[in-house]
C-alpha positions in Angstrom: 15.4 16.9 132.2 12.7 18.6 129.5 10.1 16.4 129.4 10.3 17.7 125.4 14.4 17.1 125.4 14.4 14.0 122.9 13.6 16.2 119.6 16.2 18.6 119.9 20.3 18.3 120.4 22.0 21.0 122.0 20.8 22.3 125.7 18.5 25.9 126.3 19.9 28.5 126.7 20.3 29.3 130.8 18.4 33.2 129.9 15.8 31.3 127.5 15.7 28.8 130.5 14.9 31.6 132.9 12.1 33.3 130.4 10.6 30.3 130.0 10.1 29.0 133.2 6.9 29.2 134.8 7.7 27.2 138.1 7.9 30.2 140.2 4.4 30.7 139.8 2.5 27.2 138.9 4.3 25.5 141.9 1.1 27.1 143.3 -0.8 24.3 141.8 1.3 22.1 143.2 -1.4 19.7 145.3 -3.9 20.6 142.2 -1.2 18.8 139.9 -0.8 15.8 142.4 -4.8 15.5 142.1 -5.1 15.0 139.0 -2.6 13.1 138.3 -4.2 10.7 140.8 -7.3 10.6 138.9 -5.7 9.9 136.1 -3.4 6.8 137.1 -6.5 5.4 138.7 -8.3 6.0 135.6 -5.7 4.3 133.2 -5.7 1.5 135.4 -9.4 0.9 135.5 -9.5 1.2 131.3 -6.7 -0.9 131.4 -4.6 1.7 129.7 -2.3 0.6 131.8 -2.0 -2.6 134.2 -4.4 -2.0 137.6 -0.7 -2.6 140.0 0.9 -0.2 137.9 -1.8 2.3 138.8 -1.8 1.4 142.3 1.9 1.9 142.5 1.6 5.5 140.6 -1.2 6.3 142.8 0.6 5.0 145.9 3.9 7.6 144.7 1.3 10.4 144.0 -0.2 10.4 147.3 3.2 10.3 149.1 4.5 13.2 147.4 1.0 14.7 148.4 1.4 14.5 151.8 5.1 15.5 151.7 4.6 18.0 150.3 1.7 19.7 152.7 4.1 18.3 155.8 6.6 20.7 154.1 9.5 17.9 153.6 9.3 17.9 150.2 10.5 21.3 148.7 9.5 22.0 144.5 12.9 22.2 143.2 13.3 26.3 141.8 15.1 24.5 138.8 12.0 22.8 137.0 10.6 24.1 134.3 6.4 23.7 136.0 5.0 22.1 138.4 4.7 19.1 136.0 7.6 18.7 135.1 8.5 18.8 138.7 6.0 16.5 140.3 6.7 13.5 137.2 10.3 13.8 137.6 9.6 13.1 141.8 7.3 10.2 140.8 10.2 8.5 138.3 12.8 8.9 140.6 10.7 7.2 143.1 9.2 4.8 141.5 11.4 4.6 138.1 9.9 3.0 135.0 6.9 3.4 136.2 6.7 6.5 137.2 7.2 7.3 133.2 3.5 5.8 132.3 1.9 8.2 134.0 1.7 10.9 131.4 0.2 8.1 128.5 -3.2 9.8 126.8 -2.3 13.3 128.5 -0.5 16.5 128.0 1.1 19.6 129.6 -2.2 20.8 127.4 -4.5 19.7 129.0 -2.7 19.2 132.7 -2.3 22.7 133.4 -5.7 23.4 132.1 -7.0 20.8 135.1 -5.1 22.5 137.4 -5.7 26.1 136.8 -9.6 25.0 137.0 -8.9 22.8 140.1 -6.8 25.9 141.8 -9.7 29.0 141.0 -12.5 26.3 142.0 -10.7 26.3 145.5 -10.3 30.4 145.3 -13.8 30.9 144.4 -15.2 28.9 147.4 -13.1 31.1 149.5 -13.7 34.4 148.0 -16.9 33.3 148.1 -17.2 33.0 152.0 -14.8 36.6 153.0 -17.7 38.1 151.2 -20.1 36.7 152.9 -18.3 37.4 156.1 -18.0 41.1 154.9 -22.4 40.9 154.5 -23.0 39.6 157.6 -20.8 43.3 159.2 -22.5 45.7 157.1 -25.8 43.6 157.9 -25.4 44.1 161.3 -24.4 47.6 162.0 -27.0 48.4 159.6 -29.3 47.0 162.4 -27.7 49.1 165.0 -28.0 52.3 162.8 -31.5 51.1 161.0 -32.8 54.9 162.5 -29.7 56.6 162.5 -30.5 59.7 159.9 -27.9 61.2 157.8 -28.2 63.5 154.3 -28.6 60.8 151.5 -26.4 62.6 148.5 -26.5 63.2 144.9 -23.5 64.9 142.3 -22.3 64.7 146.1 -24.7 67.4 147.3 -26.9 66.5 149.7 -30.5 65.4 148.3 -32.4 63.4 150.8 -31.9 62.1 153.9 -31.8 58.5 154.4 -30.5 56.3 157.6 -26.9 55.2 158.0 -27.9 51.6 158.0 -30.0 51.8 154.5 -26.5 53.4 153.4 -24.7 50.4 154.6 -27.9 47.6 152.7 -26.7 49.5 150.0 -23.3 48.1 149.6 -24.4 44.4 151.3 -26.4 44.1 148.2 -23.3 45.0 145.6 -21.4 42.6 147.5 -24.4 39.6 147.7 -24.3 40.5 143.8 -20.4 39.7 144.0 -20.6 36.4 146.0 -23.6 35.2 143.7 -21.1 35.9 140.3 -18.6 34.3 141.5 -21.0 31.1 142.3 -21.7 31.9 138.5 -18.5 31.6 137.5 -17.9 28.3 139.1 -20.7 26.5 136.3 -19.0 27.3 134.5 -15.1 26.6 135.0 -16.5 23.1 136.5 -15.9 21.3 133.3 -12.7 18.6 133.4 -10.4 19.1 130.4 -8.6 16.2 130.8 -8.5 13.9 128.0 -8.2 16.8 125.3 -3.9 15.9 125.2 -1.8 18.6 123.4 -5.1 19.3 120.8 -6.8 16.1 119.5 -7.5 13.7 122.6 -6.4 10.8 121.9 -6.7 6.8 120.8 -6.1 5.2 123.8 -9.4 4.3 125.4 -9.9 6.4 128.3 -12.9 7.7 130.0 -13.4 11.3 130.6 -16.4 10.9 132.3 -14.8 9.0 135.3 -11.3 11.4 135.8 -14.0 14.9 136.0 -16.0 12.2 138.0 -13.2 11.8 140.3 -12.1 15.3 140.4 -15.3 16.2 141.5 -16.6 18.1 137.7 -19.5 18.7 136.6 -18.6 16.9 134.0 -15.7 16.8 130.6 -15.2 19.5 128.4 -17.3 19.2 124.8 -14.6 20.1 122.5 -10.7 19.1 122.4 -8.9 21.9 121.1 -11.5 24.0 123.3 -10.2 21.9 126.3 -7.3 22.7 126.0 -7.1 26.5 124.5 -10.5 28.2 127.0 -9.8 30.1 129.4 -13.1 31.9 129.4 -13.5 31.1 133.6 -9.9 33.1 133.9 -11.5 35.7 131.8 -14.9 35.8 133.8 -13.6 35.4 137.2 -11.2 38.5 136.3 -14.3 40.5 135.8 -16.0 39.2 138.5 -12.9 40.2 141.0 -12.4 43.5 139.2 -16.4 44.7 139.9 -16.1 43.3 143.5 -13.0 45.5 143.7 -14.8 48.4 142.4 -17.5 48.2 144.9 -14.3 48.2 147.6 -13.2 51.0 146.2 -16.2 53.2 146.2 -17.1 52.2 149.2 -13.5 52.7 150.6 -14.2 56.3 149.6 -16.6 57.2 151.2 -14.7 55.9 154.2 -12.1 58.3 153.6 -14.8 60.9 153.5 -16.9 60.1 156.6 -13.1 60.0 158.4 -12.7 63.6 157.8 -13.1 66.7 160.1 -15.1 67.8 157.1 -17.9 64.9 157.8 -16.6 63.3 160.4 -19.7 60.5 160.2 -17.2 58.0 162.0 -14.5 56.7 163.4 -11.6 54.2 162.5 -10.1 52.0 165.3 -6.6 52.6 165.6 -5.6 49.0 164.7 -6.9 50.0 161.4 -5.4 53.6 161.1 -2.1 55.1 160.8 -0.2 58.2 161.7 1.8 61.1 159.8 5.9 61.0 160.4 5.6 64.9 160.6 2.3 65.6 161.9 0.9 64.7 165.1 -2.2 65.1 164.4 -3.3 62.9 161.8 -5.0 59.5 162.0 -5.1 58.2 158.5 -7.7 55.7 156.6 -5.1 53.5 154.6 -6.9 50.9 154.4 -9.9 52.3 153.0 -7.0 54.4 150.6 -4.7 50.8 149.7 -8.4 48.9 149.2 -9.0 52.4 146.9 -5.9 51.9 144.7 -5.7 48.3 144.7 -8.2 47.9 142.8 -6.6 49.3 140.0 -4.4 46.6 140.0 -7.1 43.9 139.9 -8.2 45.8 136.9 -5.3 45.9 135.5 -4.6 41.6 136.0 -8.2 41.7 134.2 -6.7 43.8 131.3 -3.6 41.7 130.8 -5.8 38.8 130.3 -8.1 40.0 128.3 -5.2 41.3 126.4 -3.5 38.4 126.1 -6.3 36.1 125.0 -7.9 38.8 121.7 -5.7 37.5 119.0 -4.7 33.7 119.8 -5.3 31.1 117.5 -6.5 27.3 118.0 -5.6 25.9 120.0 -2.6 26.2 122.8 0.2 29.2 122.7 2.8 29.4 125.3 1.2 33.0 125.3 -1.3 31.2 127.7 1.4 30.4 130.4 0.4 34.3 131.0 -2.9 34.1 132.6 -1.8 32.6 136.1 0.4 35.4 137.4 -2.8 37.6 136.4 -5.3 35.4 137.6 -3.8 34.5 140.9 -2.7 38.2 141.5 -6.0 39.3 141.1 -7.5 36.4 143.2 -4.9 37.7 145.9 -5.5 41.1 145.8 -8.7 40.6 146.4 -8.6 38.0 149.4 -5.8 40.7 151.1 -8.5 43.4 150.6 -11.6 41.7 152.5 -9.0 40.3 155.2 -8.3 43.9 155.9 -11.5 45.6 154.8 -14.0 43.5 157.2 -12.9 44.2 160.5 -12.2 47.5 159.6 -16.0 48.1 159.3 -17.0 45.9 162.0 -15.2 48.0 164.6 -15.7 51.5 163.3 -17.0 53.7 165.4 -20.4 55.4 164.3 -21.1 58.9 165.5 -25.1 59.8 164.6 -25.5 63.1 166.1 -22.7 64.4 163.6 -24.4 62.4 161.1 -28.0 64.1 162.5 -26.4 67.2 162.4 -25.0 67.2 158.6 -28.9 66.0 157.8 -30.7 68.9 159.6 -28.6 71.5 156.8 -29.0 71.4 153.2 -33.4 71.4 152.7 -33.0 67.0 152.3 -36.4 67.5 153.3 -37.4 70.1 150.4 -39.4 66.9 148.7 -41.0 66.2 151.4 -42.3 69.6 152.0 -43.7 69.7 147.9 -45.3 66.4 149.2 -47.2 67.8 151.7 -48.4 70.4 149.2 -49.2 67.5 146.6 -51.2 65.6 149.2 -53.7 68.7 149.9 -54.2 68.8 146.7 -51.8 70.9 144.5 -50.2 70.2 141.5 -46.4 68.5 141.9 -44.9 71.0 139.7 -46.7 73.6 141.1 -46.1 72.9 144.7 -42.1 72.4 143.3 -41.8 75.6 142.2 -43.4 77.2 145.5 -40.5 75.0 147.9 -37.8 75.9 145.7 -39.1 80.1 146.7 -39.2 78.8 150.1 -35.7 77.2 150.1 -34.2 80.4 148.4 -35.4 82.6 151.0 -34.3 80.2 153.9 -30.9 80.5 152.0 -31.6 84.7 152.3 -33.1 84.5 155.7 -30.1 82.2 157.1 -32.8 79.7 158.2 -33.5 76.3 157.5 -37.1 74.6 156.5 -37.8 73.8 159.9 -37.3 77.3 161.4 -39.0 79.3 158.7 -42.1 81.2 160.0 -45.7 79.8 158.9 -46.7 83.1 157.8 -43.9 82.6 156.1 -45.6 79.6 154.1 -49.0 81.0 153.6 -47.6 83.7 152.0 -46.7 81.3 149.4 -49.7 78.9 149.6 -52.3 78.9 152.1 -52.6 75.1 151.7 -49.7 75.5 154.3 -50.5 74.9 157.8 -48.9 74.1 161.2 -48.7 70.4 160.2 -46.0 71.2 157.6 -43.1 71.2 160.5 -44.3 67.5 161.3 -44.6 66.5 157.3 -40.7 68.0 157.1 -39.2 66.5 160.1 -36.3 64.3 158.9 -37.3 61.1 161.2 -40.5 61.6 159.5 -39.8 61.7 156.2 -37.3 59.2 156.6 -39.8 56.8 158.8 -42.8 57.7 155.7 -40.4 56.3 153.3 -41.7 52.8 153.3 -41.4 51.5 149.9 -40.2 48.4 149.3 -36.2 49.2 149.0 -36.9 52.6 150.8 -35.5 53.8 154.2 -37.5 53.5 156.5 -36.0 51.9 159.7 -38.6 48.4 159.4 -37.4 47.9 156.1 -33.9 47.8 156.8 -34.0 45.7 159.8 -35.9 43.3 157.0 -33.3 43.6 154.3 -31.0 43.1 156.7 -32.3 39.9 158.3 -33.5 38.5 155.1 -30.0 38.6 153.7 -28.5 37.4 156.6 -31.0 34.3 156.5 -30.4 33.9 152.9 -26.4 33.4 154.3 -27.1 30.5 156.1 -25.6 27.6 155.4 -23.8 29.2 152.0 -20.2 28.6 152.9 -20.0 25.3 151.6 -22.7 25.6 148.3 
């Protein structure tokens, strides 16, 4: 039976019923719906809105339903309109009229809002822990490869020498911000809308502070219209997830490049690669490619939520039923990607010799050559021009700055002597960049250890 059936004389058309139903996706919030109802019943009894013995009876019935649901002995009826209808119907079937008192001083509008907040708070904690797990893997890998030289790129052109550890720590910083964003999003999500009812609160003498406390919220929402219609927390979480997925996508793009024979900086473990149906030599980075593709899916979910909200007047509108599928899909997409991506990074084989060979080409020590002259008193722009001329000559003669004879250096400036070769060695170039945030191995080690220490004890905050 529909909770709103009293006003109507005809049954809802079966096709409309299917269109209107949300049980297929909001059943995911069954535990949260029961938790919210248990707290609501307790508060009603404490405030004398319903008799204390009836409140205890309702709480007992709900606790039994929750236990049965968790154990798998209770299945959700797919014909129910939504999870709230199913729970109330099951409670009434078990308790009789006492079960019908549960919905006093409550609407499905504030009920679904609290269910969603409770559910997403839990999901945020899980996603943050997954991100922390990936960050730990990156820090571990960075410590192992803090001194392995590779070319750094701008415009996908070899630019300056860095280390593989330094490159990995750039992504560690990104994912650290992602985890921080999730934590901040929960702060604004952490308010209880129960008691807002349909839109205008209630005349019953309820205690909203008590309900919020029982459910572990920081406090109640402060406006009943906003309490039932606010989905900022979904928009914010979808945005956080989209940013994290963009970071995963950027990293995936580099993994795909690094795996190619043109780079061959890494090799993925067989457990995280696939082959071709007709080309036996292929080893495809499908996990990275799928993650890269799924980033668009998360961005699409975010766009769905923003488009859904942009024209809604206050307060509740049925459009808001569309929030759950989009935000659940965004959560599930990031969760699934992190589940596959983290062990892929953990098990990948790094090929430092190939990175070092690539770094030896492309004149990525040219800036250091110019800095060598600056250190001897030459203005940077003059040093820049001379170094550019040296690079052009090397290209013409098939040489590198390391193999260019000293007499050719001296033709451009008498400031050059044999010490230039030490100044432009790739290891010297990297080790000399000790500025905070630079690629010097000691910096990489400090950065990785700092983040690992930062992560200690953060899983449950």
